[in-house]
C-alpha positions in Angstrom: 79.9 83.1 159.9 83.4 84.3 160.9 83.2 82.2 164.1 82.3 79.0 162.3 85.4 76.8 161.6 83.1 74.2 160.1 79.5 74.4 159.2 78.6 70.8 158.4 79.9 67.4 159.4 78.5 64.2 158.1 78.6 60.7 159.5 78.4 62.0 163.1 77.1 59.6 165.8 74.9 61.0 168.5 74.7 59.1 171.8 71.9 59.9 174.2 70.7 57.8 177.1 72.8 55.0 175.7 71.1 55.1 172.3 73.1 55.8 169.1 71.9 57.7 166.0 73.9 58.5 162.9 73.3 61.7 161.0 74.7 65.1 160.0 75.7 67.9 162.4 75.1 71.5 161.3 76.5 74.6 163.0 74.6 77.8 162.5 75.3 81.2 164.3 72.8 80.4 167.0 72.2 76.6 167.0 73.6 73.2 166.8 71.3 71.1 164.6 71.7 67.3 164.4 69.7 65.7 161.5 69.0 62.0 161.2 66.6 59.8 159.2 64.9 57.1 161.3 65.3 53.6 160.0 62.6 52.2 157.8 60.4 49.4 159.0 61.1 47.1 156.1 63.7 46.7 153.4 64.1 44.5 150.3 67.0 42.1 149.9 69.2 44.7 148.3 68.9 46.8 151.5 66.8 49.6 149.9 63.3 50.5 150.9 60.4 49.5 148.7 59.0 52.2 146.3 55.6 52.0 147.9 56.9 52.7 151.4 56.1 56.2 152.7 59.1 58.5 152.7 60.5 59.0 156.2 61.0 62.6 157.1 64.3 63.4 158.8 64.2 64.3 162.5 66.2 67.2 164.0 67.7 68.0 167.4 68.2 71.7 168.0 70.5 72.9 170.7 70.8 76.7 171.2 74.3 77.7 172.2 73.5 79.6 175.5 71.9 76.6 176.9 75.2 74.7 176.8 76.6 74.6 180.3 79.6 72.3 179.8 81.4 71.3 176.7 84.2 68.7 176.8 86.3 67.6 173.8 88.0 64.2 174.0 90.4 63.9 171.0 91.6 60.5 169.8 94.5 60.0 167.5 94.1 58.0 164.4 96.3 55.2 165.7 93.8 54.5 168.5 91.0 53.7 166.1 88.6 55.3 168.5 86.3 58.2 167.6 86.9 61.6 169.0 84.0 62.9 171.0 82.3 66.1 172.2 80.1 65.8 175.3 77.6 68.5 176.1 75.7 69.1 179.3 72.8 71.5 178.8 71.1 73.7 181.3 67.8 72.0 180.6 69.5 68.7 181.7 69.9 67.4 178.2 73.1 65.3 178.0 74.5 64.3 174.6 77.7 63.0 173.1 78.8 63.6 169.5 81.3 61.1 168.0 83.5 62.0 165.0 85.7 59.8 162.8 88.0 62.7 162.1 89.8 64.2 165.1 90.4 67.5 163.1 86.7 67.9 162.4 85.9 67.3 166.1 88.3 70.1 167.0 86.8 72.5 164.5 83.3 71.8 165.8 84.6 72.3 169.4 86.2 75.6 168.5 83.1 76.8 166.6 80.8 76.0 169.6 83.2 77.7 171.9 83.3 80.8 169.7 79.5 81.1 169.3 78.9 80.4 173.0 81.4 82.4 175.1 83.1 84.8 172.8 80.2 87.0 171.8 81.1 89.7 174.3 77.7 91.5 174.3 74.2 90.5 175.2 73.0 92.2 172.0 74.6 89.4 169.9 72.4 86.7 171.4 69.8 84.9 169.5 66.9 87.1 170.8 68.0 90.1 168.8 67.8 88.2 165.5 64.9 85.8 166.2 62.0 86.0 163.8 58.8 84.8 165.5 56.4 82.3 164.0 53.1 83.6 162.6 51.1 82.8 165.7 53.5 84.7 167.9 53.5 87.8 165.8 49.9 88.5 166.9 51.0 88.6 170.6 52.7 91.3 172.6 53.9 89.9 175.8 55.6 93.1 176.8 52.2 94.7 177.6 50.9 91.9 179.9 52.4 93.5 183.1 51.4 97.1 183.9 52.6 98.1 187.4 49.9 100.7 188.0 47.2 98.2 186.8 48.5 95.6 189.2 48.6 98.0 192.1 45.0 99.0 191.2 44.0 95.3 191.3 45.4 95.2 194.8 43.4 98.3 195.7 46.1 100.9 195.6 45.8 104.0 193.4 45.9 107.8 193.7 42.1 107.9 193.9 41.9 105.3 196.6 44.0 106.1 199.7 41.8 104.5 202.3 44.0 101.4 202.4 46.9 103.5 203.6 49.1 103.2 200.6 50.3 105.4 197.7 52.4 104.9 194.6 55.6 107.0 194.9 57.3 108.2 191.7 60.7 109.0 193.5 62.4 106.4 191.3 60.8 107.1 187.9 64.2 107.9 186.4 65.9 105.1 188.4 68.2 107.7 190.0 67.1 106.9 193.5 67.6 103.1 193.3 68.9 101.8 190.0 67.9 98.2 190.7 64.4 98.9 191.9 61.1 99.4 189.9 60.1 102.9 188.7 57.0 102.9 190.9 57.2 102.2 194.6 54.1 101.6 196.7 54.7 103.1 200.2 52.5 104.2 203.1 50.6 107.4 202.6 52.0 108.8 205.8 55.6 108.6 204.4 56.8 111.4 202.2 59.4 111.1 199.5 61.8 113.1 201.6 61.6 110.4 204.3 62.1 107.8 201.6 65.2 109.6 200.5 66.8 109.3 203.9 65.5 105.9 204.7 67.0 104.5 201.5 70.5 105.4 202.6 70.2 102.8 205.4 69.5 99.9 203.1 72.0 98.1 200.9 71.9 99.4 197.3 69.0 101.8 198.4 66.5 98.9 198.3 64.3 100.2 201.1 61.1 98.4 202.4 58.5 98.6 199.6 55.1 96.9 199.1 54.8 93.9 196.8 51.5 92.4 198.0 48.4 93.7 199.8 46.0 91.1 201.1 42.4 92.0 200.0 40.7 90.5 203.0 42.7 92.0 206.0 44.7 94.7 204.3 48.0 93.2 205.6 51.1 93.5 203.5 54.1 91.6 202.2 57.0 94.1 201.8 60.5 93.5 200.7 63.9 95.2 201.0 67.6 94.6 201.3 69.7 94.3 204.5 70.2 97.4 206.7 73.6 99.0 207.1 74.0 98.2 210.8 77.6 97.4 211.2 79.5 96.6 214.4 78.7 100.1 215.7 75.0 99.3 215.6 74.1 102.1 213.3 70.4 103.0 213.1 68.1 105.2 210.9 65.1 106.9 212.4 63.6 107.2 208.9 63.9 103.5 208.3 62.3 102.8 211.6 59.5 105.3 210.9 58.9 103.7 207.5 58.7 100.2 208.8 56.4 101.3 211.6 54.1 103.0 209.1 54.0 99.8 207.0 53.1 97.7 210.0 50.4 100.2 210.9 48.6 100.5 207.6 45.9 97.9 208.4 44.9 99.9 211.5 43.1 102.5 209.4 40.3 99.9 209.1 39.7 98.0 212.3 37.2 95.8 210.6 39.8 94.4 208.4 42.6 94.3 210.9 40.5 92.3 213.4 38.0 90.1 211.6 37.2 88.0 214.7 34.8 89.1 217.4 37.5 88.9 220.2 38.2 92.4 221.5 41.8 93.7 221.2 44.0 93.0 224.1 41.8 90.2 225.6 44.3 87.5 224.7 47.8 87.1 223.5 48.6 87.4 219.8 49.0 83.6 219.5 45.6 82.8 220.9 44.3 83.3 217.4 46.6 80.6 215.8 43.6 78.7 214.6 41.5 81.7 213.7 41.6 82.7 210.0 39.0 84.8 208.2 35.6 84.0 209.6 34.6 82.2 206.4 37.6 79.9 206.2 37.8 76.4 207.7 40.7 75.9 210.0 43.6 74.3 208.2 45.4 71.3 209.5 48.9 72.3 210.4 51.8 70.0 210.6 54.2 69.7 213.6 56.6 71.9 211.7 54.1 74.7 211.5 53.1 74.3 215.1 56.8 74.5 216.1 57.3 77.7 214.0 54.2 79.3 215.6 55.5 78.4 219.0 58.9 79.9 218.4 57.4 83.1 217.0 55.0 83.4 219.9 57.8 82.8 222.5 60.0 85.3 220.8 57.3 87.9 220.8 55.8 87.6 224.3 57.6 85.4 226.7 55.7 87.1 229.6 52.0 86.4 228.9 50.9 89.2 231.2 52.7 91.7 229.0 50.6 93.6 226.5 51.7 93.4 222.8 53.7 96.3 221.4 51.6 96.2 218.3 48.0 97.2 217.7 45.4 94.5 217.2 45.3 91.3 219.2 45.7 89.1 216.2 48.6 90.8 214.7 52.2 89.6 215.1 54.2 91.5 212.5 57.4 89.9 211.3 60.7 90.9 209.9 61.9 87.8 208.0 65.7 87.6 207.4 66.1 84.7 205.0 69.7 84.1 205.9 71.2 81.7 208.5 71.6 83.6 211.8 75.4 83.2 211.8 75.7 84.7 208.3 73.5 87.7 209.2 75.6 88.5 212.2 78.8 88.1 210.2 77.7 90.9 207.9 78.2 93.4 210.7 82.0 93.2 210.2 81.7 95.1 206.9 79.0 97.6 207.8 75.9 95.5 206.9 73.9 93.1 209.1 70.4 92.7 210.3 68.0 94.9 212.3 68.8 95.7 215.9 65.4 94.8 217.4 65.9 97.4 220.2 65.0 99.9 217.5 62.0 97.9 216.0 60.1 97.0 219.2 56.8 96.8 217.2 57.9 93.6 215.4 59.5 90.2 215.8 62.4 89.0 213.6 62.9 85.5 212.4 65.9 83.9 210.7 65.1 81.3 208.1 68.5 79.7 207.5 68.2 79.6 203.7 71.7 79.3 202.2 73.3 81.7 199.7 73.9 81.4 196.0 77.2 79.6 196.3 75.7 76.8 198.4 72.8 76.4 195.9 75.1 76.3 192.9 77.2 73.6 194.5 74.1 71.7 195.4 72.9 71.6 191.8 76.3 70.6 190.6 76.1 67.5 192.9 72.7 66.7 191.3 74.4 67.0 187.9 77.1 64.6 189.1 74.4 62.0 189.7 73.1 62.5 186.1 76.3 63.2 184.2 76.5 59.8 182.5 73.0 60.2 181.0 74.5 60.5 177.5 76.4 57.3 177.6 74.2 55.0 179.6 70.4 54.5 180.3 71.1 53.6 183.9 69.2 55.4 186.7 70.9 58.3 188.4 73.2 57.7 191.4 70.7 58.1 194.3 73.4 58.3 196.9 74.8 61.5 195.2 71.2 62.8 194.8 70.6 62.4 198.5 73.9 64.1 199.4 73.3 67.1 197.1 70.9 68.6 199.6 68.7 69.9 196.8 65.4 68.6 198.2 66.3 70.1 201.6 66.9 73.5 200.1 63.5 73.4 198.2 61.8 72.3 201.4 63.3 75.1 203.4 62.2 77.6 200.8 58.6 76.3 200.9 58.7 76.2 204.7 59.6 79.9 204.8 57.0 80.8 202.2 54.4 78.9 204.2 55.3 80.8 207.4 54.9 84.1 205.6 51.6 83.1 204.1 50.2 82.0 207.5 51.3 85.2 209.1 49.6 87.4 206.5 46.6 85.2 205.6 45.7 83.7 209.0 47.4 85.8 211.6 46.4 89.1 209.9 50.0 90.4 210.3 52.4 92.3 208.1 55.7 90.7 206.9 58.9 92.4 205.7 61.2 90.0 203.8 64.9 90.5 203.1 68.1 88.6 202.6 71.3 90.4 201.6 70.6 92.5 198.6 67.0 91.5 198.4 67.0 90.1 194.9 67.6 86.3 195.3 66.2 84.6 198.4 63.8 87.6 198.9 62.3 87.1 195.4 61.9 83.4 196.1 60.0 83.9 199.4 58.0 86.8 198.2 56.7 85.2 195.0 56.1 81.8 196.7 54.1 83.3 199.6 52.0 85.2 197.1 51.2 82.0 195.2 49.9 80.6 198.5 47.9 83.8 199.3 46.3 84.9 196.0 44.5 82.6 193.6 45.1 85.1 190.8 48.8 84.3 190.8 47.9 80.7 190.3 46.3 81.5 186.9 48.5 81.6 183.8 48.1 85.4 183.4 48.6 85.9 187.2 51.8 83.8 187.3 53.2 85.9 184.4 52.4 89.1 186.3 54.0 87.6 189.4 57.2 86.8 187.6 57.3 90.3 186.0 56.7 92.0 189.3 58.7 90.2 191.9 61.5 88.9 189.7 62.0 91.2 186.7 60.7 94.5 188.0 62.3 94.2 191.5 65.6 93.5 190.0 66.6 89.8 190.2 70.0 89.6 188.4 69.0 87.3 185.6 72.1 88.1 183.5 74.4 87.5 186.4 72.8 84.4 187.8 72.2 82.7 184.5 75.5 83.5 182.7 74.0 83.8 179.2 77.3 84.7 177.7 78.9 81.5 179.1 82.5 81.2 180.1 85.7 79.6 178.8 85.9 77.9 182.2 83.0 75.7 181.0 85.0 74.4 178.0 87.8 71.9 178.2 89.9 69.5 176.2 90.5 66.4 178.3 94.1 65.6 177.6 95.1 69.2 177.7 94.0 69.9 181.3 96.4 71.0 183.9 96.2 69.5 187.4 94.3 71.7 189.8 91.9 73.1 187.3 88.5 74.2 188.6 85.8 71.5 188.6 83.6 71.5 185.6 80.4 70.1 186.9 79.0 67.1 185.0 82.2 65.8 183.4 85.6 64.7 184.6 88.9 64.1 182.9 88.0 60.5 182.3 84.3 60.5 181.7 83.5 56.9 181.1 81.1 55.2 183.5 83.9 53.0 184.8 86.0 56.0 185.9 83.2 58.0 187.4 84.2 57.5 191.1 87.9 58.0 190.4 87.3 61.2 188.5 85.0 62.5 191.2 87.6 62.0 193.8 90.3 63.6 191.8 88.1 66.5 190.9 87.2 67.0 194.5 90.8 67.0 195.5 91.6 69.7 193.0 88.6 71.8 193.9 88.2 71.5 197.7 91.9 72.1 198.5 93.0 73.4 201.8 92.9 77.1 200.9 89.9 76.7 198.5 91.9 78.7 196.0 89.7 77.7 193.1 86.9 80.0 194.2 86.9 83.4 192.6 86.6 86.6 194.7 83.0 87.4 194.8 82.9 90.7 196.6 79.8 91.9 194.7 77.9 88.8 194.0 75.3 88.6 196.8 75.9 91.6 198.9 77.5 89.5 201.6 80.6 90.4 203.4 81.0 93.6 201.4 81.4 97.1 202.8 78.9 99.5 201.3 79.2 103.2 201.0 76.7 104.4 198.6 78.6 107.6 197.8 81.9 105.9 197.0 83.0 105.3 193.4 83.2 101.5 194.0 79.6 101.4 195.2 78.5 103.3 192.0 80.4 100.8 190.0 78.6 97.9 191.7 75.2 99.4 190.8 75.9 98.5 187.2 77.5 95.1 187.6 76.6 93.7 184.2 79.6 95.4 182.5 83.0 93.9 182.2 86.2 95.8 183.0 87.1 96.3 179.4 84.9 98.9 177.8 81.4 97.7 177.1 82.3 94.0 176.9 80.0 91.8 179.0 81.5 88.9 180.9 80.1 86.0 182.9 81.4 85.6 186.4 81.1 81.9 187.0 81.0 82.2 190.8 78.0 84.6 190.6 75.9 82.1 188.6 73.3 80.3 190.7 70.0 78.4 190.0 67.9 80.9 192.0 65.0 81.2 189.5 65.3 77.5 188.8 64.6 76.8 192.5 61.6 79.1 192.4 60.1 77.1 189.5 61.0 73.8 191.3 59.1 75.0 194.5 56.2 76.1 192.3 56.2 72.6 190.8 55.9 71.2 194.4 52.9 73.4 195.1 51.3 72.3 191.8 52.0 68.6 192.5 50.5 69.0 196.0 47.5 71.0 194.9 46.8 69.7 191.4 43.4 71.4 191.0 44.5 74.9 192.2 46.7 76.0 189.3 45.6 76.9 185.8 48.9 76.0 184.2 50.6 72.6 184.1 54.0 71.2 184.8 55.1 71.6 181.2 54.6 75.3 181.4 57.2 75.5 184.2 59.6 73.2 182.4 59.4 75.2 179.2 59.8 78.5 181.1 63.1 77.2 182.6 64.2 76.2 179.1 63.5 79.6 177.6 65.3 81.3 180.5 68.5 79.9 179.1 67.6 79.6 175.4 68.1 83.4 174.9 65.4 83.2 172.2 63.5 86.0 173.8 64.6 89.2 175.5 62.6 89.0 178.7 65.3 87.6 181.0 68.5 89.0 179.3 69.1 91.9 181.8 69.4 92.4 185.5 66.7 95.0 186.2 64.0 97.3 184.9 66.5 100.2 184.3 68.8 98.0 182.1 65.9 96.7 180.0 64.5 100.2 179.3 67.9 101.7 178.5 68.6 98.7 176.1 65.2 99.1 174.4 64.8 95.4 174.7 61.0 95.6 174.1 61.5 97.2 170.7 64.4 94.9 169.7 63.3 91.5 170.9 60.1 89.4 171.5 58.8 88.6 174.9 58.9 85.1 176.2 55.2 85.3 177.0 54.5 85.5 173.3 55.6 81.9 173.1 53.3 80.7 175.8 50.2 82.7 175.0 50.3 81.7 171.3 50.3 78.1 172.4 48.2 78.5 175.5 46.3 75.2 175.1 49.5 73.3 175.5 50.2 74.7 179.0 46.7 74.6 180.6 46.0 72.2 183.5 43.1 69.9 182.7 42.4 69.4 186.4 42.1 73.1 187.2 39.1 74.2 189.3 38.7 77.9 189.4 36.1 78.0 192.1 37.1 80.0 195.3 34.9 79.3 198.3 36.4 79.6 201.8 33.4 77.6 203.2 34.3 74.5 201.1 37.4 72.5 201.9 39.7 72.2 198.8 38.5 75.5 197.4 39.8 78.0 199.9 41.6 81.2 198.8 44.8 80.1 200.6 47.0 77.0 200.0 50.0 75.9 202.0 53.0 73.8 201.1 53.2 70.2 202.5 56.9 70.0 203.2 56.7 66.3 204.0 55.8 65.7 200.3 58.7 67.5 198.6 59.9 65.4 195.8 62.3 65.4 192.8 61.0 67.1 189.7 61.7 64.1 187.6 60.2 65.4 184.4 62.7 68.3 184.4 65.6 65.9 184.6 64.2 63.7 181.9 63.8 60.7 184.3 60.9 58.6 185.5 59.3 59.1 188.9 60.7 55.7 190.1 64.2 56.6 189.1 64.3 60.0 190.9 61.9 59.5 193.8 61.4 55.9 194.7 60.0 55.4 198.2 59.1 58.6 199.9 60.1 57.3 203.3 63.6 56.6 202.2 64.0 60.0 200.7 62.7 61.8 203.8 65.5 60.2 205.8 68.3 60.6 203.2 67.4 64.3 202.8 67.2 65.0 206.5 63.5 65.6 206.6 62.9 63.5 209.7 60.7 60.5 210.3 57.5 62.4 209.3 59.1 64.3 206.5 58.9 67.6 208.4 61.7 70.0 209.2 61.8 73.7 210.2 63.6 76.4 208.3 63.7 78.7 211.4 67.1 79.1 212.9 66.1 81.9 215.4 63.5 84.3 216.6 64.5 87.7 218.0 62.7 90.7 219.6 63.9 93.6 221.7 63.2 91.6 224.9 64.3 88.0 224.2 65.4 85.5 221.6 64.4 81.9 220.9 66.9 79.5 219.4 70.1 81.5 218.7 71.0 83.9 221.5 71.0 87.6 221.0 74.4 89.0 219.8 76.4 91.1 222.3 74.7 94.5 222.9 78.0 96.4 222.7 80.4 96.1 219.8 83.8 94.6 220.2 86.7 96.9 220.7 87.9 98.3 217.4 85.8 98.7 214.3 87.7 96.2 212.2 86.8 92.8 213.4 88.2 89.8 211.6 86.2 86.8 210.6 87.9 84.4 213.2 87.0 86.8 216.0 83.3 87.0 214.9 83.2 83.3 214.3 84.4 82.5 217.8 82.0 85.1 219.2 79.0 83.7 217.4 80.0 80.2 218.3 80.0 81.2 222.0 76.4 82.4 221.6 75.2 78.8 221.4 73.5 79.2 218.0 71.7 76.0 217.0 71.2 74.7 220.5 67.7 75.9 221.0 64.5 74.2 220.1 63.9 73.8 216.4 67.4 75.0 215.4 70.3 73.5 213.6 72.7 71.2 215.5 75.5 73.0 217.3 78.5 73.9 215.2 82.2 74.1 216.1 84.0 77.5 215.8 85.9 76.1 212.8 82.8 75.1 211.0 81.2 78.5 211.7 84.3 80.2 210.4 84.1 78.1 207.1 80.5 79.0 206.7 81.1 82.7 207.1 84.0 82.6 204.7 81.6 81.2 202.1 79.2 84.0 202.9 82.1 86.4 202.5 82.5 85.3 199.0 
């Protein structure tokens, strides 16, 4: 209790969605608890309830401290006769305002919240390490749901079954090979651990290409990695090329699986099978977007129709998917990173998806919050102009478009796909997990979805602690009349937070934040692996492998500019698939919403660390409960009543595969606590305001590249510029001269200045 300046305040007024309630506010070490007694239905003349009226039980609102994103104190002197207030914006999009008659008590509450929220200093002081589960949860053990070897066996990979061309390597069992990767790494049987050792040195943070999903019908794979260390000198690794060739060749060990159609190999181009799926599956109806993507991939792969494919199997068209915008990927070469030089990977085609980085996504969500920030004081609908300008729906649509492209390549084109972005733990996790939801009905069950999250997010090292900021930050706390001009923007609230000052405050905040030199942005040299030179043997690189520690001893800190709603976006995209295919998922929308809540509640230990190594070294499974205990002990609350478990590829609506309908992407209104009409309105209007076109379709592809040709963005210069150190302005001008965005299906052309600004963001 040493952090609690005040434990109880009476006569507090709670304002939420314009409604006011009076009650008592309690402050405990882990929660804010507001208690109030609802008014009785009838009273006698003296104002007291009749004796025979049932006693009304008090109601409580619990707010766990880590879920508080923004806390703003507005003190009011006694002479003003106005109450002092504390406004909270929570990560589950709960907006509340507490009003106090005593300004001193308001300050004590503010100081106590700040101390319990952002002055803990260690993850081990969070609620999860003292939480005592309810009786039904004690019977569960969610830590045992995911077993890596069992999941690989389910996919047909084991030591006793090598006919599929894969084995489980133990090179990383002590996490000494790649600290952010899982202990067990499925790799081709033709690749030795010695080859892996050398190949890993060519990938950022030693996150080399590794299997995450093997399709049971055609033996084609989804693999994932980080970006290669290409640099301006166009470095290459024979071992990395050998590994990727072996991955793309694994399905050739069984020709019956690789070529399910009766057409002999080489009798037609790889794209002549666009409509041919497994023989038992009806042909899906593709949108114009999908047709455009297929055309771009086909043109990039074989412009000369008389040329034979470089890969085996007429139906295969293996892809390297770089999730980044093309410009950003090229810019990484300045610091020794980059994207594959396709002269060295002639057996594949590379596509760029143009999915923006964590900083763009964080800014996009902050704009959504700006549209909702008055939700505590007023019941009015959100500002739809701000919602439209946030770009959130466009980002979700792009993510789904990329996942659909991967799913079509694996499930219908019988091809292998390697996915990477920068470090391979943000955009890569999103695309990998979403494509598997489309490919495998198992992952659309409650148990399967849990396994998917454990495998592709937790085990493969998504940085939950970094991206979620569980220990909060003092930058998220402010006292309005004590602010200094030029402070960083605190999303959701402004210096004058009343509805009448919203526009003025937004303009002033924008002026302070988006200044000429953008000085309010922190230096993010290790946030997303972008624009950061990497030398795995250097002391700085070793330090970056354990980025969850602060600079002072063992104290953990939150780097605000490294937070981003990456997992939130994945859940939003999953919601879109659930909404579009309401009978194909065993779980319901509430399951996704509660999962996002418990990501930030810190009530369970599942998401508290950045990778598998950190969780094992911290003994989190012995010290905390798993979040899956909560869901499995209340399973009936999270099941979809419309779920149909039948899988029959001969019956439309029951096929194994599902695909996103990008023209139907919508706001997840339940998550934001709003009605469908308030958030979505007319679909046609939203398609236009979010840049989805007249038919609601857009393409995420920004380029296709092979050793011979490129579609969309042009190929970068084959010879590096003079001198190793190339400044950002030089690269920006060079990339601008390539004409990126002028090809079919690409973004509109950008000026050199706009390209320079975009790459500076990537640099951060």
